[in-house]
C-alpha positions in Angstrom: 87.6 130.1 97.8 87.4 127.0 95.6 89.8 124.1 96.6 90.9 121.3 94.4 93.1 118.2 94.9 95.9 117.9 92.4 98.4 115.0 92.5 101.8 116.3 93.8 103.7 115.3 90.7 101.7 117.9 88.8 102.7 120.7 91.2 106.4 120.8 91.0 106.9 124.0 88.9 105.4 127.4 88.6 102.5 126.2 86.4 100.3 123.2 86.1 97.7 121.8 83.6 94.6 120.2 85.2 92.6 117.4 83.6 89.1 117.0 82.3 87.6 116.3 85.8 89.1 119.6 87.1 87.8 121.4 84.0 84.3 120.1 84.6 84.4 121.2 88.3 86.0 124.6 87.9 84.5 125.7 84.5 81.3 123.8 84.0 80.1 123.6 87.7 81.6 126.7 89.4 81.7 128.7 86.1 85.1 130.2 86.8 87.0 132.1 84.2 90.7 133.0 83.5 91.9 135.3 86.3 89.9 133.5 89.1 91.8 132.6 92.2 91.6 129.0 93.6 93.6 126.9 96.0 95.0 123.5 95.2 96.4 120.9 97.6 98.7 117.9 97.0 97.3 115.3 99.4 100.6 115.4 101.3 100.0 118.4 103.4 100.8 121.3 101.1 98.2 123.9 100.0 99.0 126.3 97.1 97.4 129.6 96.1 96.7 129.5 92.3 95.2 131.4 89.5 93.4 130.2 86.4 95.4 131.3 83.3 93.8 129.6 80.4 90.9 127.3 79.7 91.0 124.6 77.0 88.2 122.3 75.8 89.0 119.7 78.5 91.9 121.2 80.5 92.7 124.2 82.7 96.1 125.9 82.9 96.9 127.5 86.3 99.7 129.6 87.7 101.0 128.4 91.1 101.8 130.9 93.9 102.4 130.9 97.6 102.7 127.5 99.2 101.9 126.7 102.8 102.0 123.6 105.0 98.8 122.5 106.6 99.2 120.5 109.8 97.9 116.9 109.7 95.1 115.8 112.1 96.2 115.4 115.7 96.0 111.6 115.8 97.2 109.4 112.9 94.5 106.8 112.8 94.7 103.7 110.8 91.3 102.1 110.4 91.2 98.4 109.5 87.7 97.5 108.6 85.7 94.7 107.0 83.7 96.7 104.4 79.9 96.6 104.8 77.6 96.0 101.8 76.2 98.7 99.6 77.2 102.3 99.9 78.0 102.2 103.6 81.7 101.9 102.9 81.5 105.1 100.9 80.0 106.8 104.0 82.8 105.4 106.2 85.5 106.7 103.9 83.8 110.1 103.6 83.1 110.7 107.3 86.3 109.3 108.7 88.3 111.4 106.2 86.4 114.5 107.5 87.4 113.4 111.0 91.1 113.0 110.2 91.7 109.3 109.5 95.2 108.7 108.0 94.8 105.3 106.4 92.0 102.9 105.7 92.7 99.2 105.2 89.8 97.1 103.9 90.1 93.6 105.3 88.5 90.3 104.4 87.1 88.5 107.4 85.2 85.2 107.9 81.8 86.8 108.1 82.5 89.7 105.8 80.1 90.0 102.8 82.4 92.2 100.6 85.7 91.3 99.0 87.2 94.6 97.9 88.2 95.0 94.3 90.7 97.4 92.7 87.7 99.3 91.2 86.2 99.8 94.6 89.6 100.9 96.0 89.9 103.5 93.3 86.3 104.7 94.0 87.0 105.0 97.8 90.3 106.9 97.1 88.3 109.4 95.0 85.8 109.8 97.8 88.6 110.4 100.3 90.1 113.1 98.0 86.7 114.9 97.7 86.1 114.6 101.5 89.6 116.1 102.2 88.8 118.9 99.8 85.5 119.7 101.4 86.8 119.5 105.0 89.8 121.7 104.5 92.5 119.0 104.8 95.6 119.3 102.7 96.5 115.6 103.2 94.4 112.7 101.8 94.1 109.4 103.6 95.6 106.4 101.9 93.1 103.6 101.0 94.9 100.3 101.1 94.3 97.3 98.9 91.9 94.7 100.2 93.8 92.3 102.5 93.0 89.1 104.4 92.7 89.7 108.1 95.9 87.9 109.1 98.4 89.8 107.0 96.5 93.1 107.8 97.0 92.4 111.5 100.7 91.6 110.9 101.2 94.8 109.0 99.6 96.8 111.7 101.7 95.1 114.4 104.9 95.7 112.4 104.1 99.4 112.3 104.0 99.5 116.1 101.9 101.8 118.2 98.7 101.1 120.2 96.1 98.9 118.6 92.4 98.3 119.5 89.8 95.8 118.4 86.3 97.1 118.7 84.3 94.0 119.7 80.7 93.9 120.6 81.4 91.0 123.1 83.7 93.1 125.2 82.2 94.0 128.6 85.3 95.4 130.2 87.5 98.4 129.0 85.8 101.0 126.8 87.6 102.8 123.9 87.2 106.3 125.5 89.0 105.0 128.6 91.7 103.3 126.6 92.3 106.5 124.7 92.5 108.7 127.9 96.3 109.3 127.4 95.6 111.0 124.1 97.7 108.9 121.7 99.1 110.5 118.6 98.9 107.3 116.5 96.5 104.4 116.9 95.2 101.4 114.8 91.5 100.6 115.1 90.0 97.3 113.9 86.3 97.2 113.1 84.5 94.0 112.1 81.8 93.1 109.6 78.1 93.2 109.9 78.0 89.8 111.5 80.9 90.5 113.9 84.3 88.8 114.1 84.5 85.0 114.5 85.9 83.8 117.8 89.1 82.7 116.2 89.6 86.1 114.6 89.3 87.8 118.0 92.0 85.5 119.3 94.1 86.3 116.2 93.8 90.0 116.8 94.7 89.7 120.4 97.9 87.8 119.4 98.8 90.7 117.1 98.6 93.2 120.0 95.0 94.4 119.5 93.4 95.1 122.9 89.7 94.4 122.9 87.5 97.4 123.8 83.8 98.2 123.7 81.8 101.3 122.7 79.1 101.2 125.4 76.1 99.0 126.1 74.6 99.2 122.6 75.6 97.2 119.5 76.5 99.6 116.8 76.5 99.0 113.0 80.0 98.8 111.6 79.8 102.2 109.9 78.6 103.8 113.1 81.4 102.1 115.1 84.1 103.2 112.7 83.0 106.9 112.6 82.6 107.0 116.4 85.9 105.4 117.0 87.9 107.8 114.8 86.1 110.7 116.3 87.0 109.5 119.8 90.7 109.1 118.9 90.9 112.6 117.4 89.1 114.1 120.4 91.4 112.3 122.9 94.4 113.8 121.0 92.9 117.3 121.0 92.1 117.2 117.4 88.5 118.3 117.9 89.1 121.0 120.4 
């Protein structure tokens, strides 16, 4: 059955009017007509049975029915990442959303090549909404504003919980071993294409981020991010 993300403020009553983007997807692409059944979700964990009632030139009226709560992913993963160039950040948002990431914080680091803009944040949020729709999630990860590394680390430390820095120079503990206890919440810090500067590694350590590796090979930042989120979900039982 077709699924669609609708902001929660539009889903408070028994009916809702959807915008032009929803009209394009439901009517132009899927060619649905009045009477068709769909499901909508609010990005906060609620999924609702719905029925198309009327179709306007650029809007769709729907009737809202049964509501159900859909459990969030097993591990609440906050991914702090220095965005790579090109469309690779799009891939990171898409795939980590499918894997159950809860929050993505783009960080600006010394060797980072991308300084996130509000336009990019909006784009990444839309990608997260679409990936949540496709993967069956009823919650949508929050994409944070671009932040300098130091305040991003401080924010993560204030939130508490376990924190890991994925660093290619680490030859000791591995992330799978560090996650063996199956934590229900974890923050993961992934660096830019050129890696973190030495001072940034020290700064992360001071903020409680334990340095861990991902094996003998050096992974691209997008690979490391996707693998790390998958390992966290698997350790918590979310991929079982």
